[in-house]
Backbone as ProteinMPNN parsed JSONL, in Angstrom:
{"seq_chain_A": "XXXXXXXXXXXXXXXXXXXXXXXXXXXXXXXXXXXXXXXXXXXXXXXXXXXXXXXXXXXXXXXXXXXXXXXXXXXXXXXXXXXXXXXXXXXXXXXXXXXXXXXXXXXXXXXXXXXXXXXXXXXXXXXXXXXXXXXXXXXXXXXXXXXXXXXXXXXXXXXXXXXXXXXXXXXXXXXXXXXXXXXXXXXXX", "coords_chain_A": {"N_chain_A": [[105.166, 77.315, 100.058], [102.611, 77.372, 101.098], [102.738, 79.415, 102.994], [103.015, 81.655, 101.375], [100.521, 81.618, 100.125], [98.828, 82.094, 102.32], [99.683, 84.665, 103.044], [99.086, 86.097, 100.686], [96.278, 85.816, 100.63], [95.621, 87.213, 102.98], [96.521, 89.793, 102.316], [94.951, 90.405, 100.042], [92.371, 90.31, 101.161], [92.615, 92.429, 103.034], [93.155, 94.562, 101.32], [90.752, 94.731, 99.881], [89.082, 95.44, 101.969], [89.965, 97.993, 102.554], [89.444, 99.816, 100.539], [87.294, 101.566, 100.922], [88.358, 103.174, 102.905], [90.376, 104.552, 101.565], [88.775, 105.996, 99.779], [87.28, 107.564, 101.556], [89.347, 109.1, 102.709], [90.103, 110.501, 100.438], [87.859, 112.105, 100.067], [88.049, 113.628, 102.388], [90.419, 115.042, 101.827], [89.63, 116.7, 99.725], [87.948, 118.369, 101.112], [89.745, 119.571, 102.785], [90.351, 118.373, 105.196], [92.503, 116.935, 107.477], [93.503, 114.176, 109.101], [95.159, 113.848, 112.212], [98.328, 112.294, 113.161], [97.738, 110.81, 115.487], [94.955, 110.479, 115.283], [94.88, 108.995, 112.957], [96.057, 106.639, 113.865], [94.072, 105.868, 115.672], [91.955, 105.3, 113.926], [93.101, 103.2, 112.367], [93.726, 101.364, 114.406], [91.229, 100.762, 115.693], [89.627, 99.819, 113.542], [91.148, 97.615, 112.877], [91.016, 96.061, 115.217], [88.255, 95.365, 115.321], [88.078, 94.045, 112.903], [89.829, 91.901, 113.399], [88.421, 90.603, 115.492], [86.123, 89.773, 114.068], [87.278, 88.04, 112.218], [88.274, 86.083, 113.945], [85.866, 85.135, 114.975], [84.79, 84.044, 112.631], [86.741, 82.086, 112.178], [86.276, 80.478, 114.412], [83.743, 79.529, 113.748], [84.492, 77.973, 111.613], [85.888, 75.938, 112.892], [83.855, 74.663, 114.331], [82.186, 73.838, 112.267], [83.741, 72.253, 110.701], [86.711, 72.252, 108.887], [87.002, 72.025, 106.027], [84.382, 72.203, 104.988], [83.586, 74.66, 106.136], [85.52, 76.326, 105.019], [84.877, 76.212, 102.279], [82.244, 77.199, 102.412], [82.702, 79.74, 103.566], [84.285, 80.856, 101.531], [82.407, 80.91, 99.448], [80.575, 82.703, 100.551], [82.191, 85.0, 100.699], [82.616, 85.421, 97.935], [79.96, 85.855, 97.225], [79.39, 88.226, 98.681], [81.167, 89.91, 97.368], [80.046, 89.839, 94.774], [77.647, 91.069, 95.382], [78.547, 93.665, 95.989], [79.426, 94.447, 93.422], [76.995, 94.288, 91.998], [75.524, 96.199, 93.426], [76.935, 98.478, 92.744], [76.44, 98.49, 89.984], [73.665, 98.926, 90.026], [73.664, 101.502, 91.028], [74.532, 102.936, 88.881], [72.356, 103.608, 87.37], [71.04, 105.672, 88.704], [71.959, 108.888, 89.962], [73.196, 108.672, 92.539], [75.007, 109.751, 95.332], [76.961, 109.062, 97.998], [77.436, 110.722, 101.029], [80.408, 111.308, 102.74], [80.974, 110.312, 106.11], [81.325, 112.642, 108.784], [84.097, 113.408, 110.829], [84.736, 115.343, 112.65], [86.305, 117.464, 115.148], [86.958, 116.229, 117.479], [88.079, 113.464, 119.52], [86.136, 111.49, 119.936], [84.524, 111.709, 117.658], [86.285, 110.775, 115.699], [86.61, 108.162, 116.587], [84.014, 107.192, 116.252], [83.85, 107.375, 113.481], [85.859, 105.542, 112.76], [84.679, 103.226, 113.76], [82.484, 103.052, 112.053], [83.774, 102.544, 109.616], [84.86, 100.091, 110.306], [82.654, 98.434, 110.529], [82.077, 97.763, 107.934], [84.15, 95.979, 107.47], [83.557, 93.906, 109.184], [81.494, 91.96, 108.489], [82.598, 90.845, 106.162], [84.911, 89.938, 107.301], [84.111, 87.814, 109.003], [83.27, 85.913, 107.124], [85.684, 85.618, 105.726], [87.356, 84.637, 107.756], [86.114, 82.18, 108.263], [86.616, 80.97, 105.863], [89.26, 80.447, 106.006], [91.18, 82.446, 106.094], [93.778, 83.736, 107.931], [93.456, 85.137, 111.172], [95.475, 86.637, 112.591], [97.545, 87.364, 110.713], [95.984, 88.584, 108.709], [94.863, 90.681, 110.176], [97.132, 92.155, 110.884], [97.952, 92.869, 108.301], [95.709, 94.407, 107.63], [95.959, 96.552, 109.458], [98.383, 97.754, 108.622], [97.757, 98.334, 105.935], [95.607, 100.071, 106.307], [96.892, 102.219, 107.524], [98.412, 102.976, 105.33], [96.422, 103.512, 103.459], [95.12, 105.866, 104.218], [96.975, 108.145, 103.825], [97.35, 107.699, 101.081], [94.786, 108.09, 100.021], [94.5, 110.804, 100.675], [96.496, 111.872, 99.012], [95.501, 111.247, 96.505], [93.189, 112.668, 96.449], [92.533, 115.129, 95.036], [93.051, 114.599, 92.44], [92.666, 113.337, 89.061], [92.959, 110.569, 88.919], [92.193, 109.878, 91.466], [89.466, 110.511, 91.455], [88.577, 108.669, 89.559], [89.256, 106.278, 90.874], [87.568, 106.55, 93.059], [85.115, 106.341, 91.781], [85.142, 103.735, 90.837], [85.723, 102.121, 93.007], [83.976, 100.479, 94.554], [83.078, 98.346, 92.743], [85.611, 97.307, 92.155], [86.591, 96.491, 94.64], [84.642, 94.568, 95.122], [85.19, 92.722, 93.051], [87.725, 91.856, 93.841], [87.04, 90.552, 96.216], [85.385, 88.527, 95.173], [87.286, 87.107, 93.674], [89.036, 86.32, 95.774], [87.258, 84.742, 97.26], [86.629, 82.671, 95.425], [89.173, 81.616, 95.142], [89.59, 80.674, 97.752], [87.579, 78.721, 97.892], [88.521, 76.921, 96.018], [90.65, 75.946, 97.357], [92.834, 77.562, 97.881]], "CA_chain_A": [[104.105, 77.801, 99.206], [101.438, 77.638, 101.925], [102.928, 80.715, 103.623], [102.709, 82.636, 100.341], [99.076, 81.594, 99.947], [98.233, 82.765, 103.481], [100.014, 86.087, 102.946], [98.317, 86.658, 99.575], [94.877, 85.913, 101.057], [95.529, 88.297, 103.963], [96.685, 91.068, 101.625], [93.763, 90.642, 99.212], [91.287, 90.627, 102.087], [92.841, 93.764, 103.587], [93.008, 95.551, 100.242], [89.323, 94.884, 99.626], [88.477, 96.127, 103.114], [90.466, 99.355, 102.715], [89.07, 100.738, 99.466], [86.451, 102.625, 101.468], [89.232, 104.081, 103.655], [90.998, 105.425, 100.566], [87.734, 106.892, 99.267], [86.982, 108.518, 102.62], [90.481, 110.023, 102.812], [90.037, 111.391, 99.271], [86.83, 113.097, 100.38], [88.608, 114.553, 103.38], [91.409, 115.903, 101.173], [88.894, 117.707, 98.97], [87.398, 119.315, 102.1], [90.83, 120.142, 103.573], [90.453, 117.708, 106.498], [93.701, 116.107, 107.584], [93.591, 113.564, 110.426], [96.486, 113.872, 112.823], [98.869, 110.939, 113.324], [97.006, 110.115, 116.554], [93.652, 110.087, 114.739], [95.16, 107.92, 112.003], [96.252, 105.423, 114.672], [92.762, 105.476, 116.201], [91.214, 104.67, 112.824], [93.736, 101.918, 112.043], [93.621, 100.458, 115.556], [89.857, 100.303, 115.925], [89.19, 98.968, 112.432], [91.884, 96.351, 112.962], [90.465, 95.282, 116.33], [86.967, 94.793, 114.919], [88.381, 93.077, 111.845], [90.397, 90.716, 114.056], [87.331, 89.909, 116.182], [85.264, 89.104, 113.084], [88.052, 86.921, 111.674], [88.293, 85.039, 114.982], [84.522, 84.569, 114.975], [84.718, 83.18, 111.448], [87.619, 80.934, 112.412], [85.541, 79.624, 115.35], [82.698, 78.849, 112.981], [85.16, 76.948, 110.805], [86.219, 74.809, 113.773], [82.634, 73.934, 114.67], [81.582, 73.279, 111.065], [84.71, 71.451, 109.95], [87.488, 73.223, 108.119], [86.787, 72.004, 104.579], [83.043, 72.74, 104.729], [83.583, 76.08, 106.484], [86.331, 77.023, 104.029], [84.081, 76.347, 101.059], [81.127, 78.096, 102.713], [83.251, 81.092, 103.718], [84.673, 81.326, 100.208], [81.185, 81.23, 98.714], [80.025, 83.937, 101.125], [83.05, 86.098, 100.227], [82.284, 85.655, 96.529], [78.622, 86.446, 97.214], [79.5, 89.627, 99.117], [81.807, 90.608, 96.26], [79.046, 90.013, 93.717], [76.696, 92.071, 95.871], [79.194, 94.971, 95.79], [79.4, 94.748, 91.996], [75.6, 94.549, 91.632], [75.146, 97.475, 94.033], [77.539, 99.503, 91.904], [75.695, 98.513, 88.725], [72.38, 99.577, 90.297], [73.876, 102.937, 91.239], [74.781, 103.601, 87.596], [71.071, 104.101, 86.881], [70.732, 106.932, 89.367], [73.167, 109.64, 90.324], [73.293, 108.794, 94.0], [76.362, 109.906, 95.837], [76.92, 109.033, 99.454], [78.276, 111.7, 101.706], [81.316, 110.696, 103.708], [80.69, 110.763, 107.463], [82.244, 113.648, 109.303], [84.751, 113.007, 112.061], [84.789, 116.448, 113.595], [87.618, 117.775, 115.701], [87.199, 115.557, 118.748], [88.452, 112.06, 119.442], [84.924, 110.681, 119.825], [84.126, 111.728, 116.257], [87.189, 109.888, 114.953], [86.292, 106.793, 117.004], [82.765, 106.836, 115.578], [84.179, 107.168, 112.075], [86.59, 104.274, 112.679], [83.702, 102.147, 113.961], [81.696, 102.934, 110.82], [84.623, 101.849, 108.65], [85.057, 98.709, 110.759], [81.438, 97.664, 110.269], [82.244, 97.204, 106.59], [85.092, 94.857, 107.547], [83.095, 92.848, 110.089], [80.815, 90.881, 107.776], [83.574, 90.211, 105.281], [85.877, 89.267, 108.171], [83.563, 86.529, 109.452], [83.349, 84.997, 105.978], [87.093, 85.346, 105.438], [87.855, 83.761, 108.818], [85.563, 80.845, 108.034], [87.221, 80.391, 104.667], [90.635, 80.071, 106.29], [92.095, 83.58, 106.185], [94.279, 83.79, 109.297], [93.162, 86.399, 111.858], [96.659, 87.415, 112.95], [98.18, 87.917, 109.525], [95.039, 89.495, 108.054], [94.725, 91.882, 111.01], [98.357, 92.926, 110.698], [97.867, 93.455, 106.962], [94.693, 95.454, 107.685], [96.513, 97.699, 110.168], [99.375, 98.391, 107.759], [97.098, 98.909, 104.757], [94.823, 101.232, 106.735], [97.85, 103.321, 107.68], [98.813, 103.398, 103.982], [95.248, 103.971, 102.704], [94.773, 107.251, 104.566], [97.756, 109.111, 103.035], [97.107, 107.468, 99.656], [93.548, 108.793, 99.713], [94.767, 112.251, 100.696], [97.284, 112.217, 97.828], [94.661, 111.108, 95.311], [91.954, 113.423, 96.647], [92.165, 116.153, 94.059], [93.57, 114.204, 91.126], [91.742, 112.574, 88.222], [93.072, 109.162, 89.325], [91.396, 109.732, 92.678], [88.045, 110.492, 91.09], [88.324, 107.382, 88.909], [89.275, 105.256, 91.916], [86.333, 106.706, 93.814], [83.99, 105.872, 90.967], [85.221, 102.288, 90.618], [86.195, 101.425, 94.211], [83.039, 99.436, 94.969], [83.186, 97.126, 91.936], [86.959, 96.754, 92.267], [86.591, 95.768, 95.908], [83.806, 93.385, 94.914], [85.908, 91.748, 92.223], [88.784, 91.267, 94.674], [86.391, 89.595, 97.122], [84.98, 87.368, 94.375], [88.508, 86.353, 93.405], [89.48, 85.697, 97.018], [86.301, 83.691, 97.581], [86.839, 81.539, 94.511], [90.477, 81.047, 95.504], [89.422, 79.914, 98.988], [86.773, 77.539, 97.586], [89.366, 75.978, 95.296], [91.687, 75.443, 98.256], [93.936, 78.542, 97.869]], "C_chain_A": [[102.853, 78.124, 100.021], [101.536, 79.013, 102.577], [102.59, 81.826, 102.631], [101.203, 82.745, 100.133], [98.376, 82.321, 101.094], [98.476, 84.274, 103.421], [99.197, 86.755, 101.839], [96.848, 86.823, 99.958], [94.69, 87.064, 102.038], [95.619, 89.659, 103.281], [95.478, 91.394, 100.744], [92.562, 91.035, 100.07], [91.425, 92.067, 102.595], [92.702, 94.848, 102.533], [91.531, 95.802, 99.957], [88.647, 95.667, 100.746], [88.883, 97.597, 103.207], [90.171, 100.285, 101.55], [88.209, 101.874, 100.009], [87.27, 103.625, 102.28], [89.918, 105.053, 102.703], [89.989, 106.454, 100.076], [87.4, 107.967, 100.308], [88.101, 109.551, 102.745], [90.525, 110.976, 101.611], [89.003, 112.488, 99.507], [87.31, 114.117, 101.399], [89.56, 115.534, 102.72], [90.725, 117.025, 100.405], [88.36, 118.784, 99.913], [88.483, 119.971, 102.959], [90.981, 119.524, 104.958], [91.677, 116.797, 106.479], [93.743, 115.494, 108.991], [95.026, 113.603, 110.94], [97.032, 112.451, 112.888], [98.147, 110.145, 114.418], [95.646, 109.639, 116.052], [93.811, 108.956, 113.726], [95.354, 106.605, 112.752], [94.942, 104.941, 115.281], [91.97, 104.746, 115.124], [91.788, 103.288, 112.525], [93.565, 100.914, 113.18], [92.228, 99.902, 115.753], [89.357, 99.422, 114.779], [89.888, 97.618, 112.476], [91.338, 95.479, 114.085], [89.152, 94.614, 115.93], [87.159, 93.772, 113.806], [88.918, 91.788, 112.45], [89.3, 89.915, 114.765], [86.437, 89.164, 115.199], [85.985, 87.918, 112.453], [88.106, 85.761, 112.667], [86.931, 84.362, 115.065], [84.34, 83.62, 113.786], [85.57, 81.937, 111.594], [86.95, 79.962, 113.381], [84.424, 78.864, 114.666], [83.298, 77.735, 112.142], [85.486, 75.718, 111.635], [84.963, 73.988, 114.066], [81.973, 73.283, 113.448], [82.485, 72.281, 110.336], [85.404, 72.35, 108.946], [87.194, 73.189, 106.623], [85.409, 72.575, 104.22], [83.017, 74.239, 104.99], [84.407, 76.884, 105.487], [85.571, 77.252, 102.742], [82.919, 77.32, 101.275], [81.61, 79.537, 102.837], [83.675, 81.682, 102.382], [83.468, 81.714, 99.369], [80.55, 82.521, 99.233], [80.861, 85.14, 100.692], [82.729, 86.45, 98.775], [80.91, 86.306, 96.41], [78.633, 87.905, 97.635], [80.141, 90.456, 98.003], [80.843, 90.86, 95.114], [78.01, 91.057, 94.111], [77.272, 93.475, 95.677], [79.125, 95.385, 94.326], [77.969, 95.082, 91.55], [75.113, 95.877, 92.202], [75.703, 98.628, 93.209], [76.778, 99.629, 90.589], [74.335, 99.191, 88.901], [72.552, 101.081, 90.438], [74.158, 103.675, 89.939], [73.498, 104.191, 87.019], [70.698, 105.444, 87.462], [72.017, 107.608, 89.779], [73.257, 109.798, 91.827], [74.761, 108.902, 94.387], [76.272, 109.985, 97.35], [77.892, 110.053, 100.011], [79.138, 110.981, 102.726], [80.974, 111.202, 105.102], [81.75, 111.742, 107.952], [82.818, 113.206, 110.64], [84.748, 114.133, 113.093], [86.197, 116.655, 114.124], [87.907, 117.03, 116.991], [87.477, 114.069, 118.531], [87.238, 111.168, 119.276], [84.42, 110.618, 118.381], [84.991, 110.801, 115.414], [86.939, 108.429, 115.322], [85.014, 106.327, 116.313], [83.01, 106.568, 114.094], [84.915, 105.847, 111.876], [85.638, 103.091, 112.849], [82.852, 101.954, 112.712], [82.498, 102.225, 109.733], [84.764, 100.372, 109.014], [83.833, 97.842, 110.513], [81.515, 97.03, 108.885], [83.145, 95.975, 106.612], [84.513, 93.667, 108.299], [82.444, 91.684, 109.347], [81.758, 90.116, 106.865], [84.578, 89.429, 106.117], [85.385, 87.917, 108.656], [83.675, 85.51, 108.321], [84.796, 84.635, 105.662], [87.695, 84.424, 106.489], [87.371, 82.336, 108.644], [86.214, 80.17, 106.838], [88.694, 80.053, 104.862], [91.627, 81.211, 106.309], [92.484, 83.743, 107.65], [94.038, 85.128, 109.963], [94.394, 87.252, 112.15], [97.276, 88.117, 111.76], [97.26, 88.917, 108.818], [94.861, 90.779, 108.861], [95.958, 92.769, 110.893], [98.344, 93.612, 109.335], [96.843, 94.584, 106.941], [95.242, 96.707, 108.354], [97.476, 98.474, 109.263], [98.702, 99.046, 106.553], [96.188, 100.077, 105.118], [95.727, 102.439, 106.909], [98.312, 103.843, 106.322], [97.64, 103.999, 103.21], [94.922, 105.433, 102.991], [95.635, 108.265, 103.812], [97.579, 108.928, 101.519], [95.838, 108.207, 99.231], [93.73, 110.302, 99.701], [95.512, 112.672, 99.436], [96.438, 112.173, 96.556], [93.464, 112.051, 95.311], [91.582, 114.412, 95.576], [92.722, 115.841, 92.672], [92.513, 113.398, 90.373], [91.771, 111.104, 88.618], [92.235, 108.91, 90.577], [89.912, 109.688, 92.381], [87.682, 109.182, 90.402], [88.294, 106.257, 89.938], [88.005, 105.334, 92.743], [85.139, 106.155, 93.073], [83.971, 104.351, 90.869], [85.669, 101.498, 91.839], [85.274, 100.271, 94.602], [83.125, 98.2, 94.073], [84.574, 96.498, 92.015], [87.104, 95.944, 93.549], [85.785, 94.486, 95.781], [84.517, 92.314, 94.108], [87.051, 91.097, 92.991], [88.183, 90.233, 95.614], [85.911, 88.354, 96.375], [86.197, 86.491, 94.09], [89.029, 85.632, 94.633], [88.554, 84.553, 97.405], [86.479, 82.468, 96.718], [88.157, 80.829, 94.851], [90.345, 80.178, 96.763], [88.592, 78.648, 98.757], [87.624, 76.475, 96.905], [90.543, 75.474, 96.122], [92.93, 76.282, 98.328], [94.924, 78.312, 98.866]], "O_chain_A": [[102.114, 79.047, 99.678], [100.528, 79.709, 102.702], [101.957, 82.818, 102.994], [100.673, 83.846, 99.982], [97.435, 83.079, 100.864], [97.579, 85.064, 103.713], [98.675, 87.853, 102.03], [96.238, 87.847, 99.651], [93.715, 87.809, 101.943], [94.878, 90.578, 103.629], [95.033, 92.542, 100.706], [91.831, 91.971, 99.745], [90.457, 92.828, 102.584], [92.191, 95.932, 102.816], [91.107, 96.948, 99.81], [87.744, 96.465, 100.495], [88.205, 98.374, 103.879], [90.605, 101.437, 101.564], [88.375, 103.023, 99.601], [86.917, 104.803, 102.341], [90.03, 106.243, 103.001], [90.304, 107.64, 99.968], [87.255, 109.141, 99.969], [87.83, 110.745, 102.872], [90.937, 112.128, 101.75], [89.238, 113.654, 99.19], [87.021, 115.309, 101.293], [89.521, 116.729, 103.013], [91.183, 118.167, 100.428], [88.321, 119.963, 99.562], [88.175, 120.837, 103.777], [91.668, 120.087, 105.811], [91.851, 115.99, 105.566], [93.991, 116.204, 109.965], [95.978, 113.413, 110.183], [96.281, 111.495, 112.692], [97.966, 108.935, 114.285], [95.227, 108.523, 116.359], [92.968, 108.062, 113.651], [94.864, 105.566, 112.311], [94.72, 103.736, 115.396], [91.383, 103.695, 115.382], [91.043, 102.312, 112.438], [93.288, 99.74, 112.935], [92.06, 98.7, 115.959], [88.732, 98.389, 115.021], [89.288, 96.593, 112.151], [91.211, 94.267, 113.911], [88.962, 93.423, 116.176], [86.475, 92.749, 113.773], [88.504, 90.699, 112.055], [89.255, 88.69, 114.652], [86.033, 88.033, 115.472], [85.36, 86.893, 112.181], [87.997, 84.598, 112.279], [86.854, 83.142, 115.211], [83.799, 82.524, 113.933], [85.165, 80.851, 111.179], [87.043, 78.748, 113.196], [84.183, 77.695, 114.966], [82.69, 76.678, 111.976], [85.379, 74.59, 111.153], [85.005, 72.758, 114.05], [81.273, 72.28, 113.588], [82.028, 71.554, 109.453], [84.756, 73.121, 108.237], [87.14, 74.249, 106.0], [85.282, 73.339, 103.263], [82.496, 75.006, 104.181], [84.036, 78.006, 105.143], [85.608, 78.343, 102.173], [82.643, 78.163, 100.422], [81.001, 80.449, 102.279], [83.455, 82.865, 102.124], [83.494, 82.721, 98.662], [80.048, 83.331, 98.454], [80.308, 86.187, 100.355], [82.589, 87.622, 98.426], [80.715, 87.204, 95.592], [77.964, 88.735, 97.019], [79.706, 91.575, 97.73], [80.815, 91.951, 94.545], [77.552, 91.836, 93.275], [76.557, 94.38, 95.245], [78.805, 96.533, 94.015], [77.757, 96.043, 90.811], [74.372, 96.603, 91.539], [75.026, 99.634, 93.0], [76.501, 100.737, 90.13], [73.899, 99.944, 88.03], [71.688, 101.85, 90.018], [74.042, 104.899, 89.884], [73.544, 105.162, 86.265], [70.098, 106.272, 86.776], [73.05, 106.955, 89.928], [73.379, 110.911, 92.338], [75.626, 108.225, 93.831], [75.601, 110.853, 97.908], [79.011, 110.217, 99.524], [78.65, 110.144, 103.486], [80.71, 112.392, 105.276], [82.918, 111.664, 107.572], [82.094, 112.684, 111.487], [84.756, 113.869, 114.296], [87.159, 116.088, 113.607], [88.993, 117.176, 117.551], [87.146, 113.503, 117.488], [87.3, 110.179, 118.545], [83.941, 109.574, 117.938], [84.49, 110.121, 114.518], [87.043, 107.55, 114.466], [84.941, 105.192, 115.841], [82.439, 105.638, 113.524], [84.629, 105.113, 110.929], [85.772, 102.076, 112.165], [82.531, 100.823, 112.349], [81.954, 101.392, 109.007], [84.785, 99.509, 108.136], [83.963, 96.635, 110.31], [81.072, 95.899, 108.687], [82.924, 95.031, 105.854], [84.935, 92.533, 108.075], [82.818, 90.532, 109.566], [81.72, 88.887, 106.806], [85.047, 88.373, 105.694], [86.163, 86.965, 108.717], [84.12, 84.382, 108.533], [85.1, 83.48, 105.364], [88.464, 83.523, 106.152], [88.129, 81.389, 108.854], [86.348, 78.947, 106.802], [89.312, 79.444, 103.989], [92.817, 80.976, 106.522], [91.617, 83.872, 108.514], [94.375, 86.164, 109.391], [94.355, 88.47, 111.971], [97.504, 89.326, 111.793], [97.712, 89.975, 108.38], [94.721, 91.856, 108.281], [95.843, 93.992, 110.813], [98.683, 94.79, 109.222], [97.075, 95.613, 106.306], [95.014, 97.814, 107.866], [97.39, 99.697, 109.154], [99.032, 100.175, 106.189], [96.015, 100.988, 104.309], [95.383, 103.548, 106.498], [98.576, 105.037, 106.182], [97.836, 104.899, 102.394], [94.491, 106.158, 102.094], [95.079, 109.179, 103.202], [97.651, 109.898, 100.764], [95.823, 108.875, 98.196], [93.192, 110.997, 98.839], [95.203, 113.71, 98.851], [96.641, 112.972, 95.641], [92.8, 112.215, 94.287], [90.405, 114.525, 95.235], [92.846, 116.733, 91.832], [91.588, 112.85, 90.972], [90.726, 110.454, 88.652], [91.637, 107.844, 90.723], [89.178, 108.91, 92.99], [86.6, 108.64, 90.632], [87.423, 105.388, 89.892], [87.426, 104.306, 93.093], [84.246, 105.562, 93.679], [82.9, 103.746, 90.822], [85.969, 100.311, 91.718], [85.755, 99.192, 94.947], [83.237, 97.091, 94.595], [84.698, 95.275, 91.949], [87.668, 94.85, 93.545], [86.197, 93.437, 96.275], [84.452, 91.131, 94.444], [87.318, 89.909, 92.812], [88.749, 89.154, 95.793], [86.021, 87.242, 96.894], [86.139, 85.271, 94.25], [89.421, 84.468, 94.554], [89.023, 83.5, 97.835], [86.482, 81.345, 97.222], [88.234, 79.601, 94.846], [90.914, 79.089, 96.835], [88.87, 77.611, 99.36], [87.477, 75.283, 97.172], [91.341, 74.668, 95.644], [93.975, 75.81, 98.775], [95.895, 79.063, 98.957]]}, "name": "protein", "num_of_chains": 1, "seq": "XXXXXXXXXXXXXXXXXXXXXXXXXXXXXXXXXXXXXXXXXXXXXXXXXXXXXXXXXXXXXXXXXXXXXXXXXXXXXXXXXXXXXXXXXXXXXXXXXXXXXXXXXXXXXXXXXXXXXXXXXXXXXXXXXXXXXXXXXXXXXXXXXXXXXXXXXXXXXXXXXXXXXXXXXXXXXXXXXXXXXXXXXXXXX"}
């Protein structure tokens, strides 16, 4: 049962971290941008590396703080970040702000910069998840696989109504997943 719990936490963490990847790929599809398989690997590889580093950092904090305290603290931080995402979405309902997706361009450096921007979103959540007990290895593997799946999923949804709905509700959905994961980790998931 513990293995199932670790796998579920890794998958939930990775799913929450990859909503922005799906949204970005949907934006690319609308503009006709299609990353090559090599660019897809760059995005997945770099985001996974930074995610792994943040998870290891969080795991190190857990060792120095004590696993039960760090797990509870990390879970509370995850829930707090999730609530922040939901509140940010609620604030955006008042105004019609729409963020423009960063452009990757046609060169490798542009794709690396884009991957780094996506990874920054994972870094803060990764530290909290690592402190709460989410395993760096399993979560990083799940992140790599889900990033590889998120890019074609976003392209497929890009010009469909489901894609527009997902784009509209990605931030609160990601936030709710993080809140759920945080509460689960606090309760000893």
